[in-house]
Backbone as XML, in Angstrom:
<?xml version="1.0"?>
<chain id="A" units="angstrom">
  <residue number="1" name="MET">
    <atom name="N" x="-17.273" y="1.940" z="-5.239"/>
    <atom name="CA" x="-17.190" y="1.908" z="-6.677"/>
    <atom name="C" x="-18.227" y="2.889" z="-7.234"/>
  </residue>
  <residue number="2" name="PRO">
    <atom name="N" x="-17.797" y="3.743" z="-8.164"/>
    <atom name="CA" x="-18.761" y="4.686" z="-8.736"/>
    <atom name="C" x="-19.790" y="3.963" z="-9.608"/>
  </residue>
  <residue number="3" name="ALA">
    <atom name="N" x="-20.951" y="4.567" z="-9.729"/>
    <atom name="CA" x="-22.035" y="3.960" z="-10.509"/>
    <atom name="C" x="-21.681" y="3.821" z="-11.983"/>
  </residue>
  <residue number="4" name="ASP">
    <atom name="N" x="-20.822" y="4.706" z="-12.494"/>
    <atom name="CA" x="-20.475" y="4.651" z="-13.920"/>
    <atom name="C" x="-19.144" y="3.934" z="-14.185"/>
  </residue>
  <residue number="5" name="ALA">
    <atom name="N" x="-18.732" y="3.049" z="-13.282"/>
    <atom name="CA" x="-17.499" y="2.285" z="-13.472"/>
    <atom name="C" x="-17.672" y="1.276" z="-14.596"/>
  </residue>
  <residue number="6" name="VAL">
    <atom name="N" x="-16.628" y="1.125" z="-15.411"/>
    <atom name="CA" x="-16.662" y="0.193" z="-16.541"/>
    <atom name="C" x="-16.630" y="-1.248" z="-16.042"/>
  </residue>
  <residue number="7" name="ASP">
    <atom name="N" x="-15.778" y="-1.515" z="-15.056"/>
    <atom name="CA" x="-15.689" y="-2.850" z="-14.477"/>
    <atom name="C" x="-15.210" y="-2.734" z="-13.031"/>
  </residue>
  <residue number="8" name="SER">
    <atom name="N" x="-14.910" y="-3.864" z="-12.410"/>
    <atom name="CA" x="-14.516" y="-3.853" z="-11.002"/>
    <atom name="C" x="-13.003" y="-3.905" z="-10.809"/>
  </residue>
  <residue number="9" name="LYS">
    <atom name="N" x="-12.245" y="-3.628" z="-11.859"/>
    <atom name="CA" x="-10.786" y="-3.599" z="-11.748"/>
    <atom name="C" x="-10.349" y="-2.306" z="-11.058"/>
  </residue>
  <residue number="10" name="LEU">
    <atom name="N" x="-9.571" y="-2.459" z="-10.017"/>
    <atom name="CA" x="-9.164" y="-1.341" z="-9.176"/>
    <atom name="C" x="-7.709" y="-0.973" z="-9.440"/>
  </residue>
  <residue number="11" name="ARG">
    <atom name="N" x="-7.443" y="0.301" z="-9.600"/>
    <atom name="CA" x="-6.078" y="0.814" z="-9.732"/>
    <atom name="C" x="-5.719" y="1.493" z="-8.412"/>
  </residue>
  <residue number="12" name="VAL">
    <atom name="N" x="-4.562" y="1.136" z="-7.854"/>
    <atom name="CA" x="-4.107" y="1.703" z="-6.583"/>
    <atom name="C" x="-2.852" y="2.540" z="-6.841"/>
  </residue>
  <residue number="13" name="ILE">
    <atom name="N" x="-2.860" y="3.753" z="-6.333"/>
    <atom name="CA" x="-1.701" y="4.644" z="-6.416"/>
    <atom name="C" x="-1.308" y="5.018" z="-4.994"/>
  </residue>
  <residue number="14" name="ALA">
    <atom name="N" x="-0.049" y="4.741" z="-4.643"/>
    <atom name="CA" x="0.472" y="5.142" z="-3.336"/>
    <atom name="C" x="1.468" y="6.267" z="-3.560"/>
  </residue>
  <residue number="15" name="ALA">
    <atom name="N" x="1.366" y="7.301" z="-2.754"/>
    <atom name="CA" x="2.288" y="8.435" z="-2.831"/>
    <atom name="C" x="2.974" y="8.588" z="-1.484"/>
  </residue>
  <residue number="16" name="VAL">
    <atom name="N" x="4.286" y="8.852" z="-1.537"/>
    <atom name="CA" x="5.077" y="8.966" z="-0.310"/>
    <atom name="C" x="5.960" y="10.214" z="-0.379"/>
  </residue>
  <residue number="17" name="ASP">
    <atom name="N" x="6.287" y="10.748" z="0.786"/>
    <atom name="CA" x="7.234" y="11.861" z="0.867"/>
    <atom name="C" x="7.727" y="11.955" z="2.302"/>
  </residue>
  <residue number="18" name="ALA">
    <atom name="N" x="8.894" y="12.527" z="2.457"/>
    <atom name="CA" x="9.462" y="12.697" z="3.792"/>
    <atom name="C" x="10.225" y="14.004" z="3.878"/>
  </residue>
  <residue number="19" name="ALA">
    <atom name="N" x="10.256" y="14.545" z="5.057"/>
    <atom name="CA" x="11.034" y="15.738" z="5.396"/>
    <atom name="C" x="11.229" y="15.689" z="6.904"/>
  </residue>
  <residue number="20" name="LYS">
    <atom name="N" x="11.969" y="16.616" z="7.434"/>
    <atom name="CA" x="12.103" y="16.656" z="8.882"/>
    <atom name="C" x="10.952" y="17.461" z="9.439"/>
  </residue>
  <residue number="21" name="PRO">
    <atom name="N" x="10.224" y="17.010" z="10.376"/>
    <atom name="CA" x="10.368" y="15.814" z="11.198"/>
    <atom name="C" x="9.359" y="14.710" z="10.861"/>
  </residue>
  <residue number="22" name="ALA">
    <atom name="N" x="8.738" y="14.743" z="9.690"/>
    <atom name="CA" x="7.664" y="13.789" z="9.423"/>
    <atom name="C" x="7.734" y="13.212" z="8.018"/>
  </residue>
  <residue number="23" name="MET">
    <atom name="N" x="6.979" y="12.121" z="7.825"/>
    <atom name="CA" x="6.793" y="11.551" z="6.499"/>
    <atom name="C" x="5.317" y="11.246" z="6.322"/>
  </residue>
  <residue number="24" name="ILE">
    <atom name="N" x="4.874" y="11.228" z="5.067"/>
    <atom name="CA" x="3.480" y="10.921" z="4.772"/>
    <atom name="C" x="3.411" y="9.777" z="3.767"/>
  </residue>
  <residue number="25" name="VAL">
    <atom name="N" x="2.374" y="8.992" z="3.920"/>
    <atom name="CA" x="2.126" y="7.860" z="3.039"/>
    <atom name="C" x="0.624" y="7.819" z="2.801"/>
  </residue>
  <residue number="26" name="GLY">
    <atom name="N" x="0.217" y="7.665" z="1.546"/>
    <atom name="CA" x="-1.210" y="7.582" z="1.245"/>
    <atom name="C" x="-1.457" y="6.628" z="0.092"/>
  </residue>
  <residue number="27" name="ALA">
    <atom name="N" x="-2.640" y="6.030" z="0.091"/>
    <atom name="CA" x="-3.030" y="5.138" z="-1.007"/>
    <atom name="C" x="-4.402" y="5.568" z="-1.510"/>
  </residue>
  <residue number="28" name="TRP">
    <atom name="N" x="-4.504" y="5.722" z="-2.826"/>
    <atom name="CA" x="-5.737" y="6.123" z="-3.480"/>
    <atom name="C" x="-6.202" y="5.009" z="-4.407"/>
  </residue>
  <residue number="29" name="ALA">
    <atom name="N" x="-7.515" y="4.838" z="-4.495"/>
    <atom name="CA" x="-8.097" y="3.819" z="-5.366"/>
    <atom name="C" x="-8.853" y="4.497" z="-6.491"/>
  </residue>
  <residue number="30" name="GLY">
    <atom name="N" x="-8.846" y="3.862" z="-7.652"/>
    <atom name="CA" x="-9.573" y="4.414" z="-8.784"/>
    <atom name="C" x="-10.120" y="3.322" z="-9.685"/>
  </residue>
  <residue number="31" name="PHE">
    <atom name="N" x="-11.317" y="3.558" z="-10.188"/>
    <atom name="CA" x="-11.954" y="2.671" z="-11.157"/>
    <atom name="C" x="-12.073" y="3.414" z="-12.490"/>
  </residue>
  <residue number="32" name="ARG">
    <atom name="N" x="-11.887" y="2.710" z="-13.574"/>
    <atom name="CA" x="-12.068" y="3.312" z="-14.897"/>
    <atom name="C" x="-13.554" y="3.597" z="-15.083"/>
  </residue>
  <residue number="33" name="ARG">
    <atom name="N" x="-13.862" y="4.808" z="-15.568"/>
    <atom name="CA" x="-15.252" y="5.233" z="-15.750"/>
    <atom name="C" x="-15.628" y="5.207" z="-17.226"/>
  </residue>
  <residue number="34" name="VAL">
    <atom name="N" x="-16.901" y="5.321" z="-17.486"/>
    <atom name="CA" x="-17.428" y="5.291" z="-18.849"/>
    <atom name="C" x="-16.812" y="6.394" z="-19.707"/>
  </residue>
  <residue number="35" name="ASN">
    <atom name="N" x="-16.565" y="7.572" z="-19.126"/>
    <atom name="CA" x="-16.005" y="8.694" z="-19.896"/>
    <atom name="C" x="-14.477" y="8.606" z="-20.053"/>
  </residue>
  <residue number="36" name="LYS">
    <atom name="N" x="-13.901" y="7.435" z="-19.795"/>
    <atom name="CA" x="-12.475" y="7.128" z="-19.970"/>
    <atom name="C" x="-11.555" y="7.857" z="-18.989"/>
  </residue>
  <residue number="37" name="THR">
    <atom name="N" x="-12.090" y="8.340" z="-17.894"/>
    <atom name="CA" x="-11.290" y="8.888" z="-16.802"/>
    <atom name="C" x="-11.308" y="7.866" z="-15.667"/>
  </residue>
  <residue number="38" name="TYR">
    <atom name="N" x="-10.615" y="8.190" z="-14.596"/>
    <atom name="CA" x="-10.614" y="7.322" z="-13.417"/>
    <atom name="C" x="-11.234" y="8.057" z="-12.239"/>
  </residue>
  <residue number="39" name="SER">
    <atom name="N" x="-11.949" y="7.323" z="-11.417"/>
    <atom name="CA" x="-12.395" y="7.880" z="-10.153"/>
    <atom name="C" x="-11.174" y="7.933" z="-9.238"/>
  </residue>
  <residue number="40" name="CYS">
    <atom name="N" x="-11.268" y="8.668" z="-8.150"/>
    <atom name="CA" x="-10.138" y="8.769" z="-7.226"/>
    <atom name="C" x="-10.680" y="8.927" z="-5.813"/>
  </residue>
  <residue number="41" name="GLN">
    <atom name="N" x="-10.320" y="7.982" z="-4.956"/>
    <atom name="CA" x="-10.792" y="8.015" z="-3.581"/>
    <atom name="C" x="-9.649" y="7.620" z="-2.648"/>
  </residue>
  <residue number="42" name="LEU">
    <atom name="N" x="-9.399" y="8.448" z="-1.642"/>
    <atom name="CA" x="-8.376" y="8.119" z="-0.655"/>
    <atom name="C" x="-8.819" y="6.894" z="0.127"/>
  </residue>
  <residue number="43" name="MET">
    <atom name="N" x="-7.982" y="5.869" z="0.152"/>
    <atom name="CA" x="-8.286" y="4.663" z="0.917"/>
    <atom name="C" x="-7.723" y="4.763" z="2.326"/>
  </residue>
  <residue number="44" name="ILE">
    <atom name="N" x="-6.437" y="5.151" z="2.399"/>
    <atom name="CA" x="-5.786" y="5.235" z="3.701"/>
    <atom name="C" x="-4.610" y="6.198" z="3.603"/>
  </residue>
  <residue number="45" name="GLY">
    <atom name="N" x="-4.390" y="6.944" z="4.627"/>
    <atom name="CA" x="-3.264" y="7.865" z="4.679"/>
    <atom name="C" x="-2.692" y="7.904" z="6.083"/>
  </residue>
  <residue number="46" name="ARG">
    <atom name="N" x="-1.399" y="8.088" z="6.173"/>
    <atom name="CA" x="-0.737" y="8.129" z="7.465"/>
    <atom name="C" x="0.349" y="9.198" z="7.454"/>
  </residue>
  <residue number="47" name="ALA">
    <atom name="N" x="0.506" y="9.835" z="8.591"/>
    <atom name="CA" x="1.627" y="10.745" z="8.818"/>
    <atom name="C" x="2.435" y="10.153" z="9.967"/>
  </residue>
  <residue number="48" name="LEU">
    <atom name="N" x="3.731" y="10.049" z="9.780"/>
    <atom name="CA" x="4.600" y="9.425" z="10.772"/>
    <atom name="C" x="5.780" y="10.344" z="11.064"/>
  </residue>
  <residue number="49" name="LEU">
    <atom name="N" x="6.304" y="10.256" z="12.276"/>
    <atom name="CA" x="7.507" y="11.015" z="12.618"/>
    <atom name="C" x="8.731" y="10.258" z="12.135"/>
  </residue>
  <residue number="50" name="THR">
    <atom name="N" x="9.729" y="10.987" z="11.660"/>
    <atom name="CA" x="10.984" y="10.361" z="11.253"/>
    <atom name="C" x="11.906" y="10.251" z="12.471"/>
  </residue>
  <residue number="51" name="ALA">
    <atom name="N" x="12.904" y="9.398" z="12.348"/>
    <atom name="CA" x="13.889" y="9.278" z="13.422"/>
    <atom name="C" x="14.658" y="10.592" z="13.542"/>
  </residue>
  <residue number="52" name="GLU">
    <atom name="N" x="14.965" y="10.977" z="14.762"/>
    <atom name="CA" x="15.639" y="12.256" z="14.988"/>
    <atom name="C" x="16.997" y="12.340" z="14.311"/>
  </residue>
  <residue number="53" name="ASP">
    <atom name="N" x="17.709" y="11.225" z="14.249"/>
    <atom name="CA" x="19.055" y="11.230" z="13.677"/>
    <atom name="C" x="19.085" y="10.838" z="12.199"/>
  </residue>
  <residue number="54" name="ALA">
    <atom name="N" x="17.929" y="10.653" z="11.582"/>
    <atom name="CA" x="17.860" y="10.205" z="10.192"/>
    <atom name="C" x="18.138" y="11.358" z="9.224"/>
  </residue>
  <residue number="55" name="THR">
    <atom name="N" x="18.829" y="11.040" z="8.155"/>
    <atom name="CA" x="19.042" y="12.019" z="7.091"/>
    <atom name="C" x="17.786" y="12.053" z="6.211"/>
  </residue>
  <residue number="56" name="ILE">
    <atom name="N" x="17.654" y="13.070" z="5.388"/>
    <atom name="CA" x="16.507" y="13.161" z="4.481"/>
    <atom name="C" x="16.459" y="11.962" z="3.523"/>
  </residue>
  <residue number="57" name="PRO">
    <atom name="N" x="17.582" y="11.565" z="2.891"/>
    <atom name="CA" x="17.506" y="10.388" z="2.019"/>
    <atom name="C" x="17.053" y="9.113" z="2.736"/>
  </residue>
  <residue number="58" name="LYS">
    <atom name="N" x="17.537" y="8.906" z="3.964"/>
    <atom name="CA" x="17.102" y="7.718" z="4.713"/>
    <atom name="C" x="15.626" y="7.815" z="5.082"/>
  </residue>
  <residue number="59" name="SER">
    <atom name="N" x="15.160" y="9.008" z="5.414"/>
    <atom name="CA" x="13.731" y="9.196" z="5.717"/>
    <atom name="C" x="12.885" y="8.960" z="4.465"/>
  </residue>
  <residue number="60" name="GLU">
    <atom name="N" x="13.367" y="9.417" z="3.321"/>
    <atom name="CA" x="12.649" y="9.184" z="2.056"/>
    <atom name="C" x="12.573" y="7.685" z="1.760"/>
  </residue>
  <residue number="61" name="LEU">
    <atom name="N" x="13.665" y="6.967" z="1.982"/>
    <atom name="CA" x="13.665" y="5.523" z="1.762"/>
    <atom name="C" x="12.717" y="4.825" z="2.730"/>
  </residue>
  <residue number="62" name="THR">
    <atom name="N" x="12.693" y="5.266" z="3.965"/>
    <atom name="CA" x="11.776" y="4.693" z="4.950"/>
    <atom name="C" x="10.325" y="4.951" z="4.547"/>
  </residue>
  <residue number="63" name="SER">
    <atom name="N" x="10.031" y="6.139" z="4.049"/>
    <atom name="CA" x="8.662" y="6.425" z="3.608"/>
    <atom name="C" x="8.296" y="5.564" z="2.403"/>
  </residue>
  <residue number="64" name="PHE">
    <atom name="N" x="9.252" y="5.337" z="1.506"/>
    <atom name="CA" x="9.011" y="4.471" z="0.346"/>
    <atom name="C" x="8.741" y="3.041" z="0.800"/>
  </residue>
  <residue number="65" name="THR">
    <atom name="N" x="9.458" y="2.599" z="1.828"/>
    <atom name="CA" x="9.234" y="1.269" z="2.386"/>
    <atom name="C" x="7.841" y="1.183" z="3.014"/>
  </residue>
  <residue number="66" name="CYS">
    <atom name="N" x="7.443" y="2.217" z="3.737"/>
    <atom name="CA" x="6.090" y="2.252" z="4.319"/>
    <atom name="C" x="5.035" y="2.223" z="3.221"/>
  </residue>
  <residue number="67" name="GLY">
    <atom name="N" x="5.266" y="2.954" z="2.135"/>
    <atom name="CA" x="4.343" y="2.941" z="1.001"/>
    <atom name="C" x="4.238" y="1.572" z="0.367"/>
  </residue>
  <residue number="68" name="SER">
    <atom name="N" x="5.371" y="0.902" z="0.246"/>
    <atom name="CA" x="5.389" y="-0.451" z="-0.299"/>
    <atom name="C" x="4.601" y="-1.402" z="0.595"/>
  </residue>
  <residue number="69" name="ASN">
    <atom name="N" x="4.789" y="-1.280" z="1.903"/>
    <atom name="CA" x="4.041" y="-2.116" z="2.849"/>
    <atom name="C" x="2.544" y="-1.826" z="2.779"/>
  </residue>
  <residue number="70" name="LEU">
    <atom name="N" x="2.192" y="-0.562" z="2.628"/>
    <atom name="CA" x="0.791" y="-0.171" z="2.525"/>
    <atom name="C" x="0.140" y="-0.753" z="1.275"/>
  </residue>
  <residue number="71" name="VAL">
    <atom name="N" x="0.850" y="-0.686" z="0.149"/>
    <atom name="CA" x="0.325" y="-1.259" z="-1.099"/>
    <atom name="C" x="0.174" y="-2.773" z="-0.962"/>
  </residue>
  <residue number="72" name="TRP">
    <atom name="N" x="1.135" y="-3.419" z="-0.327"/>
    <atom name="CA" x="1.036" y="-4.865" z="-0.116"/>
    <atom name="C" x="-0.205" y="-5.190" z="0.709"/>
  </residue>
  <residue number="73" name="LEU">
    <atom name="N" x="-0.448" y="-4.399" z="1.748"/>
    <atom name="CA" x="-1.615" y="-4.613" z="2.603"/>
    <atom name="C" x="-2.918" y="-4.459" z="1.813"/>
  </residue>
  <residue number="74" name="VAL">
    <atom name="N" x="-3.010" y="-3.403" z="1.007"/>
    <atom name="CA" x="-4.206" y="-3.164" z="0.193"/>
    <atom name="C" x="-4.384" y="-4.283" z="-0.835"/>
  </residue>
  <residue number="75" name="ARG">
    <atom name="N" x="-3.286" y="-4.671" z="-1.494"/>
    <atom name="CA" x="-3.368" y="-5.746" z="-2.497"/>
    <atom name="C" x="-3.802" y="-7.063" z="-1.860"/>
  </residue>
  <residue number="76" name="THR">
    <atom name="N" x="-3.326" y="-7.343" z="-0.653"/>
    <atom name="CA" x="-3.702" y="-8.572" z="0.042"/>
    <atom name="C" x="-5.167" y="-8.538" z="0.456"/>
  </residue>
  <residue number="77" name="ALA">
    <atom name="N" x="-5.606" y="-7.408" z="0.978"/>
    <atom name="CA" x="-6.987" y="-7.291" z="1.453"/>
    <atom name="C" x="-7.994" y="-7.292" z="0.296"/>
  </residue>
  <residue number="78" name="LEU">
    <atom name="N" x="-7.609" y="-6.706" z="-0.834"/>
    <atom name="CA" x="-8.524" y="-6.574" z="-1.973"/>
    <atom name="C" x="-8.005" y="-7.335" z="-3.193"/>
  </residue>
  <residue number="79" name="ARG">
    <atom name="N" x="-7.459" y="-8.509" z="-2.979"/>
    <atom name="CA" x="-6.762" y="-9.231" z="-4.052"/>
    <atom name="C" x="-7.618" y="-9.506" z="-5.274"/>
  </residue>
  <residue number="80" name="ASP">
    <atom name="N" x="-8.914" y="-9.685" z="-5.117"/>
    <atom name="CA" x="-9.780" y="-9.945" z="-6.273"/>
    <atom name="C" x="-10.107" y="-8.669" z="-7.048"/>
  </residue>
  <residue number="81" name="TRP">
    <atom name="N" x="-9.834" y="-7.511" z="-6.465"/>
    <atom name="CA" x="-10.185" y="-6.235" z="-7.090"/>
    <atom name="C" x="-8.995" y="-5.540" z="-7.728"/>
  </residue>
  <residue number="82" name="VAL">
    <atom name="N" x="-7.837" y="-5.600" z="-7.078"/>
    <atom name="CA" x="-6.678" y="-4.817" z="-7.533"/>
    <atom name="C" x="-6.129" y="-5.373" z="-8.838"/>
  </residue>
  <residue number="83" name="ASP">
    <atom name="N" x="-6.130" y="-4.526" z="-9.850"/>
    <atom name="CA" x="-5.635" y="-4.895" z="-11.177"/>
    <atom name="C" x="-4.235" y="-4.345" z="-11.417"/>
  </residue>
  <residue number="84" name="SER">
    <atom name="N" x="-3.953" y="-3.140" z="-10.913"/>
    <atom name="CA" x="-2.637" y="-2.530" z="-11.081"/>
    <atom name="C" x="-2.347" y="-1.623" z="-9.891"/>
  </residue>
  <residue number="85" name="TYR">
    <atom name="N" x="-1.051" y="-1.363" z="-9.698"/>
    <atom name="CA" x="-0.648" y="-0.489" z="-8.598"/>
    <atom name="C" x="0.676" y="0.176" z="-8.947"/>
  </residue>
  <residue number="86" name="ILE">
    <atom name="N" x="0.924" y="1.300" z="-8.289"/>
    <atom name="CA" x="2.175" y="2.037" z="-8.479"/>
    <atom name="C" x="2.465" y="2.794" z="-7.182"/>
  </residue>
  <residue number="87" name="ILE">
    <atom name="N" x="3.749" y="2.944" z="-6.907"/>
    <atom name="CA" x="4.193" y="3.743" z="-5.763"/>
    <atom name="C" x="4.998" y="4.909" z="-6.332"/>
  </residue>
  <residue number="88" name="VAL">
    <atom name="N" x="4.658" y="6.120" z="-5.937"/>
    <atom name="CA" x="5.352" y="7.299" z="-6.442"/>
    <atom name="C" x="5.956" y="8.098" z="-5.286"/>
  </residue>
  <residue number="89" name="GLY">
    <atom name="N" x="7.117" y="8.667" z="-5.567"/>
    <atom name="CA" x="7.795" y="9.512" z="-4.602"/>
    <atom name="C" x="8.693" y="10.484" z="-5.353"/>
  </residue>
  <residue number="90" name="ASP">
    <atom name="N" x="9.209" y="11.477" z="-4.660"/>
    <atom name="CA" x="10.006" y="12.507" z="-5.335"/>
    <atom name="C" x="11.494" y="12.422" z="-5.043"/>
  </residue>
  <residue number="91" name="SER">
    <atom name="N" x="11.944" y="11.343" z="-4.428"/>
    <atom name="CA" x="13.348" y="11.226" z="-4.074"/>
    <atom name="C" x="14.126" y="10.462" z="-5.142"/>
  </residue>
  <residue number="92" name="VAL">
    <atom name="N" x="15.006" y="11.176" z="-5.823"/>
    <atom name="CA" x="15.840" y="10.562" z="-6.856"/>
    <atom name="C" x="16.781" y="9.532" z="-6.235"/>
  </residue>
  <residue number="93" name="ILE">
    <atom name="N" x="17.320" y="9.824" z="-5.066"/>
    <atom name="CA" x="18.235" y="8.896" z="-4.394"/>
    <atom name="C" x="17.520" y="7.579" z="-4.090"/>
  </residue>
  <residue number="94" name="THR">
    <atom name="N" x="16.316" y="7.659" z="-3.544"/>
    <atom name="CA" x="15.558" y="6.451" z="-3.233"/>
    <atom name="C" x="15.269" y="5.650" z="-4.496"/>
  </residue>
  <residue number="95" name="LEU">
    <atom name="N" x="14.853" y="6.321" z="-5.557"/>
    <atom name="CA" x="14.573" y="5.614" z="-6.807"/>
    <atom name="C" x="15.826" y="4.946" z="-7.356"/>
  </residue>
  <residue number="96" name="CYS">
    <atom name="N" x="16.984" y="5.584" z="-7.229"/>
    <atom name="CA" x="18.245" y="4.973" z="-7.662"/>
    <atom name="C" x="18.579" y="3.749" z="-6.810"/>
  </residue>
  <residue number="97" name="TRP">
    <atom name="N" x="18.401" y="3.867" z="-5.502"/>
    <atom name="CA" x="18.669" y="2.723" z="-4.626"/>
    <atom name="C" x="17.775" y="1.544" z="-4.973"/>
  </residue>
  <residue number="98" name="VAL">
    <atom name="N" x="16.494" y="1.805" z="-5.165"/>
    <atom name="CA" x="15.532" y="0.722" z="-5.421"/>
    <atom name="C" x="15.748" y="0.097" z="-6.795"/>
  </residue>
  <residue number="99" name="SER">
    <atom name="N" x="16.114" y="0.889" z="-7.781"/>
    <atom name="CA" x="16.253" y="0.364" z="-9.142"/>
    <atom name="C" x="17.646" y="-0.192" z="-9.448"/>
  </residue>
  <residue number="100" name="SER">
    <atom name="N" x="18.627" y="0.091" z="-8.612"/>
    <atom name="CA" x="19.992" y="-0.356" z="-8.868"/>
    <atom name="C" x="20.159" y="-1.834" z="-8.528"/>
  </residue>
  <residue number="101" name="GLU">
    <atom name="N" x="20.737" y="-2.576" z="-9.445"/>
    <atom name="CA" x="21.002" y="-3.992" z="-9.220"/>
    <atom name="C" x="22.445" y="-4.236" z="-8.788"/>
  </residue>
  <residue number="102" name="LYS">
    <atom name="N" x="23.368" y="-3.393" z="-9.222"/>
    <atom name="CA" x="24.786" y="-3.651" z="-9.019"/>
    <atom name="C" x="25.452" y="-2.762" z="-7.973"/>
  </residue>
  <residue number="103" name="LYS">
    <atom name="N" x="24.783" y="-1.695" z="-7.569"/>
    <atom name="CA" x="25.396" y="-0.756" z="-6.626"/>
    <atom name="C" x="25.492" y="-1.395" z="-5.234"/>
  </residue>
  <residue number="104" name="ARG">
    <atom name="N" x="26.632" y="-1.241" z="-4.622"/>
    <atom name="CA" x="26.823" y="-1.759" z="-3.266"/>
    <atom name="C" x="26.095" y="-0.825" z="-2.286"/>
  </residue>
  <residue number="105" name="LEU">
    <atom name="N" x="25.237" y="-1.401" z="-1.462"/>
    <atom name="CA" x="24.407" y="-0.611" z="-0.548"/>
    <atom name="C" x="24.754" y="-0.931" z="0.900"/>
  </residue>
  <residue number="106" name="SER">
    <atom name="N" x="24.551" y="0.046" z="1.776"/>
    <atom name="CA" x="24.747" y="-0.204" z="3.213"/>
    <atom name="C" x="23.668" y="-1.166" z="3.703"/>
  </residue>
  <residue number="107" name="GLN">
    <atom name="N" x="23.882" y="-1.746" z="4.859"/>
    <atom name="CA" x="22.922" y="-2.710" z="5.421"/>
    <atom name="C" x="21.535" y="-2.072" z="5.589"/>
  </residue>
  <residue number="108" name="PHE">
    <atom name="N" x="21.490" y="-0.856" z="6.122"/>
    <atom name="CA" x="20.221" y="-0.142" z="6.318"/>
    <atom name="C" x="19.469" y="-0.004" z="4.995"/>
  </residue>
  <residue number="109" name="VAL">
    <atom name="N" x="20.153" y="0.489" z="3.985"/>
    <atom name="CA" x="19.536" y="0.723" z="2.673"/>
    <atom name="C" x="19.160" y="-0.603" z="2.022"/>
  </residue>
  <residue number="110" name="ARG">
    <atom name="N" x="20.070" y="-1.577" z="2.048"/>
    <atom name="CA" x="19.812" y="-2.865" z="1.410"/>
    <atom name="C" x="18.570" y="-3.555" z="1.985"/>
  </residue>
  <residue number="111" name="ASN">
    <atom name="N" x="18.418" y="-3.535" z="3.311"/>
    <atom name="CA" x="17.244" y="-4.170" z="3.937"/>
    <atom name="C" x="15.944" y="-3.532" z="3.465"/>
  </residue>
  <residue number="112" name="ARG">
    <atom name="N" x="15.925" y="-2.229" z="3.350"/>
    <atom name="CA" x="14.709" y="-1.546" z="2.908"/>
    <atom name="C" x="14.456" y="-1.731" z="1.421"/>
  </residue>
  <residue number="113" name="VAL">
    <atom name="N" x="15.504" y="-1.767" z="0.623"/>
    <atom name="CA" x="15.350" y="-2.004" z="-0.814"/>
    <atom name="C" x="14.768" y="-3.401" z="-1.054"/>
  </residue>
  <residue number="114" name="ILE">
    <atom name="N" x="15.257" y="-4.387" z="-0.312"/>
    <atom name="CA" x="14.723" y="-5.753" z="-0.427"/>
    <atom name="C" x="13.240" y="-5.746" z="-0.081"/>
  </residue>
  <residue number="115" name="GLN">
    <atom name="N" x="12.864" y="-5.035" z="0.956"/>
    <atom name="CA" x="11.463" y="-4.962" z="1.374"/>
    <atom name="C" x="10.598" y="-4.329" z="0.285"/>
  </residue>
  <residue number="116" name="VAL">
    <atom name="N" x="11.077" y="-3.258" z="-0.333"/>
    <atom name="CA" x="10.319" y="-2.571" z="-1.381"/>
    <atom name="C" x="10.142" y="-3.471" z="-2.594"/>
  </residue>
  <residue number="117" name="ARG">
    <atom name="N" x="11.157" y="-4.218" z="-2.955"/>
    <atom name="CA" x="11.116" y="-5.054" z="-4.158"/>
    <atom name="C" x="10.209" y="-6.275" z="-4.021"/>
  </residue>
  <residue number="118" name="ARG">
    <atom name="N" x="9.825" y="-6.666" z="-2.827"/>
    <atom name="CA" x="8.980" y="-7.861" z="-2.637"/>
    <atom name="C" x="7.620" y="-7.689" z="-3.223"/>
  </residue>
</chain>
């Protein structure tokens, strides 16, 4: 925590992305500072290989699922500190899958969407 932090409320931002042959997942923590900005510190980051037969959209969804799991882990470990969190990614398809309530999804996609929504 920076010395000029306003309080002990922690904001967590997770960023995810995927391409062939790898995906990345990272979580950053920030505290609101006196000058109305946020501090920013990398908490944890991972690079993972994607499945050889996976399409880019499926790899993006898998990275989003990993990001969701990472945020859950951070929130569980620091439950008294975490005030807000967000997961960001650049895949429009993944965001549509996760936000869609009525679209019929394949078993692979549906299982990961359920995991992200928890």
